[in-house]
C-alpha positions as CSV (number, residue, x, y, z in Angstrom):
1,X,63.5,159.5,80.2
2,X,65.0,156.9,77.7
3,X,68.6,157.4,77.7
4,X,68.1,157.1,81.8
5,X,66.6,153.7,81.4
6,X,68.4,152.7,78.2
7,X,72.1,153.7,80.2
8,X,69.7,151.9,83.9
9,X,69.6,148.9,81.6
10,X,73.3,148.7,80.1
11,X,74.6,149.6,83.8
12,X,72.3,146.0,84.8
13,X,74.1,143.9,82.5
14,X,77.5,145.3,82.9
15,X,76.9,144.4,86.3
16,X,75.1,140.8,86.2
17,X,75.2,139.3,83.1
18,X,79.2,140.0,82.5
19,X,79.4,136.9,85.3
20,X,81.2,139.4,87.8
21,X,80.6,139.8,91.6
22,X,80.0,142.6,92.9
23,X,80.4,142.8,97.1
24,X,81.2,145.5,99.0
25,X,84.4,144.6,101.2
26,X,83.4,144.3,105.5
27,X,86.0,145.8,108.1
28,X,89.0,145.1,107.9
29,X,90.9,143.4,110.6
30,X,92.5,145.3,113.2
31,X,95.3,143.2,113.4
32,X,95.9,142.1,109.9
33,X,94.3,143.9,107.4
34,X,92.1,140.3,106.4
35,X,88.7,141.0,105.6
36,X,85.7,139.9,108.0
37,X,82.6,139.1,107.0
38,X,79.8,140.8,108.7
39,X,75.5,139.9,108.8
40,X,72.8,142.6,108.7
41,X,73.7,143.7,112.5
42,X,77.2,144.1,112.4
43,X,78.4,141.4,113.4
44,X,80.6,138.5,112.5
45,X,79.2,136.0,114.5
46,X,77.6,133.6,111.5
47,X,80.7,133.2,109.7
48,X,81.3,130.5,108.2
49,X,83.6,130.1,105.5
50,X,85.7,132.5,102.7
51,X,83.8,134.8,100.8
52,X,85.9,136.1,98.4
53,X,85.8,140.2,97.9
54,X,86.5,141.3,94.1
55,X,87.6,145.0,93.4
56,X,86.1,146.6,90.3
57,X,87.8,149.5,90.6
58,X,89.8,151.4,92.7
59,X,87.3,153.2,94.6
60,X,86.0,150.0,96.8
61,X,89.1,149.1,96.9
62,X,89.9,148.7,101.0
63,X,93.6,149.9,102.2
64,X,95.3,147.3,104.1
65,X,98.3,146.8,105.7
66,X,98.8,143.9,102.2
67,X,99.1,146.8,99.8
68,X,101.9,148.5,99.7
69,X,101.9,152.6,100.9
70,X,102.3,153.8,98.1
71,X,99.9,151.8,96.0
72,X,97.6,152.9,98.6
73,X,94.2,154.2,97.3
74,X,93.9,158.0,98.5
75,X,91.0,158.3,100.5
76,X,89.7,161.6,102.5
77,X,90.9,162.5,105.1
78,X,88.7,161.5,108.1
79,X,86.0,163.6,110.1
80,X,86.6,162.4,113.2
81,X,89.4,163.4,114.9
82,X,91.0,161.1,116.9
83,X,93.6,161.9,119.9
84,X,95.1,159.1,122.6
85,X,92.7,160.7,125.7
86,X,89.3,159.8,123.1
87,X,89.2,156.1,124.3
88,X,85.0,156.2,124.5
89,X,84.1,152.6,123.3
90,X,86.9,151.5,122.5
91,X,87.7,148.8,125.3
92,X,84.0,147.8,124.5
93,X,85.1,144.2,123.8
94,X,86.8,143.8,126.8
95,X,85.4,142.6,130.2
96,X,87.2,143.1,133.2
97,X,89.3,140.1,134.6
98,X,90.1,141.6,137.9
99,X,87.6,138.9,139.9
100,X,88.1,136.2,136.9
101,X,89.8,133.2,139.0
102,X,92.2,131.8,137.4
103,X,94.7,129.0,138.8
104,X,98.3,130.3,138.1
105,X,100.9,128.9,140.1
106,X,104.1,130.9,139.5
107,X,106.8,128.2,140.7
108,X,105.9,126.4,137.8
109,X,110.0,126.8,136.0
110,X,108.0,127.6,132.4
111,X,107.0,131.3,133.9
112,X,110.0,132.4,136.5
113,X,111.5,134.8,133.5
114,X,107.9,136.2,133.4
115,X,107.6,136.8,137.3
116,X,110.9,138.4,137.1
117,X,109.6,140.0,134.1
118,X,106.0,141.0,136.0
119,X,108.0,142.3,139.3
120,X,109.6,145.6,137.4
121,X,106.9,145.2,134.8
122,X,103.7,146.6,135.7
123,X,101.0,146.7,132.6
124,X,97.7,147.9,132.2
125,X,94.4,145.3,133.2
126,X,91.9,149.1,133.8
127,X,89.6,149.5,131.1
128,X,88.7,152.9,130.0
129,X,92.2,153.7,130.2
130,X,95.6,153.5,128.4
131,X,99.3,152.2,129.7
132,X,102.3,152.9,128.5
133,X,105.0,150.0,127.2
134,X,108.2,150.8,129.9
135,X,110.5,148.1,127.9
136,X,108.9,147.6,124.7
137,X,112.3,145.2,123.7
138,X,111.7,142.4,126.5
139,X,110.3,139.3,124.8
140,X,107.6,139.1,127.4
141,X,106.4,142.2,126.7
142,X,102.3,142.8,126.5
143,X,101.1,144.8,123.5
144,X,97.1,145.3,123.6
145,X,94.5,147.6,123.6
146,X,94.7,147.9,127.3
147,X,98.9,149.0,126.9
148,X,100.3,150.5,124.0
149,X,103.7,151.0,122.4
150,X,105.9,154.2,121.9
151,X,105.1,156.4,118.6
152,X,109.0,156.1,118.2
153,X,109.8,152.2,118.9
154,X,111.3,150.1,116.1
155,X,113.1,146.8,116.8
156,X,116.7,147.0,116.1
157,X,116.7,143.7,115.4
158,X,114.8,143.3,112.6
159,X,115.2,141.0,109.6
160,X,113.8,138.9,106.9
161,X,113.7,135.3,108.3
162,X,114.5,132.7,105.1
163,X,111.2,131.3,104.5
164,X,108.2,131.7,102.0
165,X,106.4,134.5,101.4
166,X,102.4,134.9,99.9
167,X,104.2,137.7,98.1
168,X,106.8,139.3,95.5
169,X,109.1,142.5,96.5
170,X,110.4,144.2,99.1
171,X,108.7,145.6,102.0
172,X,109.0,145.7,105.7
173,X,106.2,143.3,106.9
174,X,108.3,140.6,105.9
175,X,110.0,141.4,108.4
176,X,110.4,139.9,112.5
177,X,112.6,140.1,115.1
178,X,115.3,137.7,115.6
179,X,114.6,135.7,117.7
180,X,111.3,135.4,116.0
181,X,112.7,135.0,113.5
182,X,114.4,132.0,114.0
183,X,111.5,130.3,115.5
184,X,109.4,130.7,112.7
185,X,111.6,128.8,110.6
186,X,112.3,126.1,112.7
187,X,108.7,125.8,113.0
188,X,108.4,126.1,108.8
189,X,111.1,123.4,108.1
190,X,108.9,120.7,111.1
191,X,105.7,121.0,108.4
192,X,107.6,121.0,105.5
193,X,109.1,117.8,106.8
194,X,105.0,116.9,107.6
195,X,104.6,117.5,103.9
196,X,103.0,121.1,105.1
197,X,103.4,124.1,103.1
198,X,102.9,127.6,105.1
199,X,103.4,131.7,104.0
200,X,104.3,134.5,105.8
201,X,102.5,137.5,104.6
202,X,102.4,140.1,106.9
203,X,104.9,140.5,110.1
204,X,106.7,144.1,111.5
205,X,104.1,146.7,111.1
206,X,105.4,150.7,112.0
207,X,104.3,152.4,114.4
208,X,102.7,155.5,110.8
209,X,102.0,151.7,108.3
210,X,99.0,151.8,111.5
211,X,97.9,154.7,112.1
212,X,97.2,155.2,107.8
213,X,95.4,151.9,108.5
214,X,93.6,153.1,111.3
215,X,92.7,156.3,109.7
216,X,91.7,155.0,106.5
217,X,89.8,152.4,107.6
218,X,87.9,155.5,110.2
219,X,87.5,158.0,107.2
220,X,85.7,154.7,105.1
221,X,83.3,154.3,108.4
222,X,84.2,155.9,111.2
223,X,85.4,155.3,114.7
224,X,83.1,153.0,115.9
225,X,82.8,150.5,113.5
226,X,87.1,150.5,113.7
227,X,87.5,150.5,116.5
228,X,86.3,146.6,116.8
229,X,87.8,145.7,114.1
230,X,91.4,147.6,114.3
231,X,93.9,148.8,116.3
232,X,94.8,152.2,117.2
233,X,99.1,153.0,116.6
234,X,100.8,151.5,118.9
235,X,98.5,149.5,120.0
236,X,98.9,145.9,117.5
237,X,101.8,143.6,118.0
238,X,103.1,143.9,114.4
239,X,104.7,147.2,116.1
240,X,106.8,144.5,118.4
241,X,108.2,142.8,115.6
242,X,107.5,139.6,116.9
243,X,104.5,138.9,115.2
244,X,103.5,137.3,112.1
245,X,100.2,136.8,110.4
246,X,100.7,132.8,108.0
247,X,98.3,131.4,105.7
248,X,98.5,128.3,102.9
249,X,98.0,127.4,99.3
250,X,94.1,125.6,100.3
251,X,93.3,128.9,102.1
252,X,93.7,131.1,99.1
253,X,97.4,133.0,100.6
254,X,93.9,134.7,102.3
255,X,93.5,135.4,105.9
256,X,90.4,133.8,106.6
257,X,88.6,132.8,110.0
258,X,88.7,129.2,107.6
259,X,92.4,129.0,107.2
260,X,92.1,126.9,111.1
261,X,90.4,124.4,110.2
262,X,92.8,123.6,107.1
263,X,95.2,120.5,107.1
264,X,97.9,123.5,108.0
265,X,96.3,125.3,110.4
266,X,95.6,122.8,112.1
267,X,98.9,121.4,112.6
268,X,99.7,125.3,113.3
269,X,97.5,125.6,115.9
270,X,98.9,122.2,117.4
271,X,102.6,122.5,117.0
272,X,103.6,126.3,117.1
273,X,103.9,125.8,120.5
274,X,107.0,123.9,120.4
275,X,109.4,126.9,118.6
276,X,107.7,129.4,120.6
277,X,104.4,131.0,119.5
278,X,100.9,131.0,120.1
279,X,98.2,131.9,118.4
280,X,97.0,135.4,119.9
281,X,93.6,135.2,119.7
282,X,91.9,132.0,120.0
283,X,88.1,130.8,119.7
284,X,85.6,132.7,121.9
285,X,88.9,135.0,123.3
286,X,87.3,137.9,122.2
287,X,85.4,139.5,125.3
288,X,89.6,138.6,126.6
289,X,91.7,140.1,124.1
290,X,88.9,142.9,122.4
291,X,89.6,141.3,118.7
292,X,88.2,138.3,116.5
293,X,89.3,134.5,116.5
294,X,93.0,135.0,114.4
295,X,94.0,131.5,113.4
296,X,96.3,133.3,110.9
297,X,98.1,136.0,113.9
298,X,101.5,134.1,115.4
299,X,103.1,135.9,118.1
300,X,106.7,134.6,119.1
301,X,106.8,134.3,123.2
302,X,109.6,132.2,124.1
303,X,109.2,128.5,124.1
304,X,108.3,128.7,127.8
305,X,105.9,131.1,127.8
306,X,103.9,129.5,124.7
307,X,103.8,125.3,126.1
308,X,102.5,127.1,129.4
309,X,99.7,128.9,127.1
310,X,98.9,125.7,125.1
311,X,98.4,123.6,127.7
312,X,96.1,126.5,129.6
313,X,94.0,127.5,126.6
314,X,94.9,131.0,127.3
315,X,95.4,134.3,127.1
316,X,98.2,136.7,127.7
317,X,96.0,138.9,129.3
318,X,94.7,136.2,131.4
319,X,98.3,134.6,132.6
320,X,100.2,138.0,133.2
321,X,97.1,139.2,135.6
322,X,97.1,136.1,137.4
323,X,100.8,136.2,137.8
324,X,101.2,139.9,138.4
325,X,97.9,138.9,141.5
326,X,100.5,136.4,143.2
327,X,103.4,138.0,143.0
328,X,101.5,140.6,145.6
329,X,100.8,137.7,147.7
330,X,103.9,136.4,147.9
């Protein structure tokens, strides 16, 4: 009994007296691997700022896309097998947009190329089923919880943009498709001219890498909790090569909600569309996108659509379903 009491005192001293704060990490964000703070009910509604998470031992370390695959801790396989046909709960965060009223004028010249695309490409907007992206190379490919990229899809024009990154060393996540890389280079130059330094953190992510992230999350917290914060393989925009997560020194070089309130984050929100990007997962858009607010996640969609989406403050999901409706009424 004395030995047990003594060991308990020593452990308590180590954990508190040395000034190290141990905080178990919350769920890892689906698109980025960023941590998402949650309250006692499992909701992140009360998030109000950064939280520093300290890894005391490897066994506490979460697996995210920001850890090299060969550096990731070994996590026991999940006892919950998830197959594509099992989508129970995967769309619980999403509302049905079929009856939503939205004024979309398909005669707007900025929508002309999208109209052409949607006349030959149909995307799924129905909950509880999965659509297949049949033209994954297209700039307008819609990748979300309702539409999946092929497992074999790897963009053929990936390259590393000549910009600042928040990490060193080679990694596939440095890459973007050529058009997106060019747009990001121009945007970073404009930010520099405004005396703001942006840093890229996570771009292209393969199907296999997303599968590893998702499965490791399932192994530690189960399918239901993981589906609220993590994209299943094929459903992440990063696989398209058109998405990049960015950060800043003022955000601690992390992917945190607070980035959206930094000088850099505000500039990005107000100017990204000028370079063909949108902030893909905006505030108060979770019921539409199925994902929480991500001020760091940029999707390249081209100047025309980026401008239209910014002017109307809508999501890709809202725009696509209403353009499709308008096409069918012609």
